[in-house]
C-alpha positions as MATLAB code, in Angstrom:
seq = 'MDMIYNLPGLFTAIIFHELAHGLMAYKLGDSTAKDAGRLTLNPLKHLDLTGFIFLLLFRFGWAKPVPINSFNFKNRKLGTIMVSLVGPISNFIIAFIVGFILSLDLITNAIVFEILFITLWYNIMLGVFNLLPFPPLDGSKIVASLLPKKLEYYFYKYERYFYLILIILIATNTVDKLMRPIIDAVLNLLIFIVGW';
ca = [
      11.212   40.043  -21.097;
       9.338   37.533  -21.441;
      11.792   34.874  -21.820;
      13.196   36.029  -18.582;
      10.411   34.867  -16.817;
      10.189   31.865  -18.364;
      13.450   31.030  -17.004;
      13.032   30.214  -13.431;
      10.292   28.133  -14.169;
      11.592   26.444  -16.856;
      15.223   25.894  -15.199;
      12.879   24.705  -11.739;
      11.154   22.465  -14.076;
      14.105   20.750  -15.824;
      16.953   20.712  -12.543;
      14.077   19.126  -10.259;
      12.806   16.875  -12.774;
      16.205   15.266  -13.657;
      17.575   15.554  -10.111;
      15.013   13.192   -8.987;
      15.744   10.650  -11.937;
      19.430   10.481  -10.350;
      18.149   10.642   -6.838;
      15.913    7.888   -7.165;
      18.208    5.282   -9.569;
      21.242    6.464   -6.424;
      18.532    5.129   -3.896;
      18.142    2.006   -6.056;
      21.618    1.006   -6.246;
      22.876    2.596   -8.938;
      25.502    5.054   -8.722;
      25.605    6.070  -12.412;
      24.123    9.730  -12.509;
      26.491   10.490   -9.253;
      29.454    9.264  -11.273;
      28.460   11.605  -13.936;
      28.203   14.650  -11.897;
      24.098   15.103  -12.286;
      23.134   14.880   -8.138;
      23.443   18.648   -8.460;
      21.057   22.022   -8.885;
      23.952   23.065  -10.891;
      21.163   23.945  -14.037;
      24.557   23.801  -16.227;
      24.767   20.469  -15.394;
      21.195   19.424  -16.834;
      20.775   21.149  -19.822;
      21.423   20.447  -23.303;
      22.867   23.464  -25.286;
      20.754   22.494  -28.517;
      17.763   21.640  -26.218;
      17.660   24.593  -24.399;
      18.388   27.054  -27.515;
      15.287   24.958  -29.218;
      13.141   25.858  -26.168;
      13.856   29.247  -26.462;
      13.040   29.753  -30.647;
      10.779   27.095  -31.311;
       9.251   26.684  -27.275;
       9.972   22.837  -27.529;
      13.171   21.457  -26.476;
      15.118   18.819  -23.937;
      17.371   18.568  -21.343;
      20.122   16.202  -21.171;
      19.057   12.880  -20.132;
      20.576   11.668  -16.688;
      22.353    8.499  -16.885;
      20.588    5.150  -15.708;
      22.198    1.591  -15.619;
      18.867   -0.030  -14.709;
      20.481   -3.713  -14.639;
      22.095   -2.261  -11.060;
      18.211   -2.009   -9.780;
      17.402   -5.381   -7.344;
      14.410   -5.415   -9.679;
      14.994   -4.078  -12.472;
      11.696   -3.819  -13.800;
       9.991   -2.012  -10.787;
      12.848   -0.114  -10.550;
      12.834    1.531  -14.018;
       9.233    2.253  -13.637;
      10.046    3.993  -10.245;
      12.890    6.231  -11.413;
      10.820    7.355  -14.658;
       7.574    8.263  -12.539;
       9.528    9.908   -9.881;
      10.502   12.848  -12.408;
       7.145   14.013  -13.171;
       5.824   13.216   -9.636;
       8.764   16.463   -8.545;
       7.129   18.689  -11.465;
       3.236   17.867   -9.964;
       5.105   18.390   -6.068;
       6.474   22.195   -7.430;
       3.522   22.929   -9.198;
       1.467   22.277   -5.762;
       3.879   24.038   -3.421;
       3.244   27.234   -5.822;
       0.314   27.062   -6.236;
      -0.211   26.898   -2.345;
       1.665   30.086   -2.177;
       0.384   31.995   -4.730;
      -3.323   30.823   -3.155;
      -2.603   32.617   -0.168;
      -2.636   36.210   -2.058;
       0.645   37.164   -0.490;
       2.484   38.550   -3.725;
       1.690   41.649   -4.138;
       4.792   42.254   -7.363;
       3.381   41.366  -10.444;
       6.614   40.142  -11.972;
       7.082   37.864   -8.853;
       3.064   36.767   -9.248;
       4.109   36.095  -12.987;
       7.696   34.240  -12.567;
       5.278   32.132  -10.017;
       2.652   30.669  -11.750;
       4.913   30.400  -15.000;
       6.765   28.104  -12.993;
       3.478   26.533  -11.802;
       2.641   26.400  -15.449;
       6.054   24.669  -16.851;
       5.933   22.348  -13.737;
       2.828   20.989  -14.764;
       3.146   20.732  -18.580;
       6.698   19.160  -18.047;
       5.619   16.462  -15.559;
       2.234   15.744  -18.248;
       4.366   15.884  -21.464;
       7.012   13.079  -19.592;
       3.722   10.690  -19.088;
       2.949   10.240  -22.247;
       4.223    6.879  -23.860;
       6.593    7.894  -26.630;
      10.389    7.286  -26.529;
      12.281    8.632  -25.329;
       9.852    9.866  -22.731;
       9.212    8.533  -19.103;
       5.933    7.186  -19.932;
       7.594    4.809  -22.550;
      10.182    3.466  -19.945;
       7.004    3.047  -18.004;
       4.804    1.129  -20.554;
       7.934   -1.113  -21.707;
       8.895   -2.079  -18.063;
       5.003   -3.046  -17.634;
       5.199   -5.504  -21.136;
       6.593   -9.295  -20.900;
      10.550   -9.096  -21.346;
       9.953  -10.244  -24.983;
       7.717   -7.200  -25.968;
      10.107   -5.468  -24.087;
      12.980   -6.513  -26.432;
      10.857   -5.072  -29.460;
       9.936   -2.109  -27.611;
      13.080   -0.635  -27.492;
      14.950   -2.701  -30.045;
      12.227   -0.180  -32.260;
      12.266    2.863  -29.749;
      13.309    4.803  -32.131;
      10.642    4.899  -35.025;
       8.555    5.629  -31.929;
      10.426    8.767  -31.668;
       9.128    9.830  -35.105;
       6.008    9.595  -34.687;
       7.023   11.861  -31.376;
       7.709   14.282  -33.755;
       4.997   14.369  -35.978;
       2.889   14.749  -33.123;
       4.656   17.543  -31.762;
       4.674   18.955  -35.338;
       0.539   18.662  -35.784;
      -0.024   19.877  -32.218;
      -2.262   16.671  -31.974;
       0.224   15.885  -28.603;
      -1.648   19.546  -27.118;
      -4.760   17.979  -27.526;
      -3.516   14.714  -26.062;
      -2.040   16.835  -22.951;
      -5.300   18.941  -22.405;
      -7.998   16.935  -20.403;
      -4.519   15.665  -18.231;
      -3.325   19.194  -17.535;
      -7.089   20.600  -17.200;
      -7.444   17.128  -14.585;
      -4.026   18.634  -13.079;
      -5.154   21.849  -12.532;
      -8.567   21.003  -11.303;
      -6.900   18.612   -8.471;
      -4.548   21.521   -7.826;
      -6.968   23.653   -7.626;
      -8.978   21.460   -5.040;
      -6.216   20.438   -2.812;
      -5.596   24.175   -2.515;
      -9.016   25.352   -1.972;
      -9.196   22.459    0.766;
];
């Protein structure tokens, strides 16, 4: 039952995150995601089967990355930053919308309330997690795009080694320690805005 309650939140967080990447890329002149059929709310188009199974079993998983060709952007670096940022931003927007709905005290059904709260939580977690500067997360693409071209080249050349760092951080729960202050800040901001 817990997993059933989790699924709406997971699907909402993943689908809108990936869709936002694809829509922004399309807006900036790259139709790669559109051509791949990724500009859709269909969860089957965005879920990676192995990543989803890992998520169910180990509480850590991944979605199918939206294909992006940054060389189709007029400004490759700026376009990459915008596409990378819009995914986490979409998660934060959903979290604030859900938080506002919960603050109205109109939800009397305990199950619906729990599903909405889980949706809020997953969107904040996914948004914060993807801003971490480790490949293949969105934060790493933002960092790489801010680097001079030569350093950017080496960053992408050796990015597979950074994958190991992320895996170690996850396995040792260090990621939780890195994310906690950011999650708290987002939650406090949400509470402040909703309260206001």
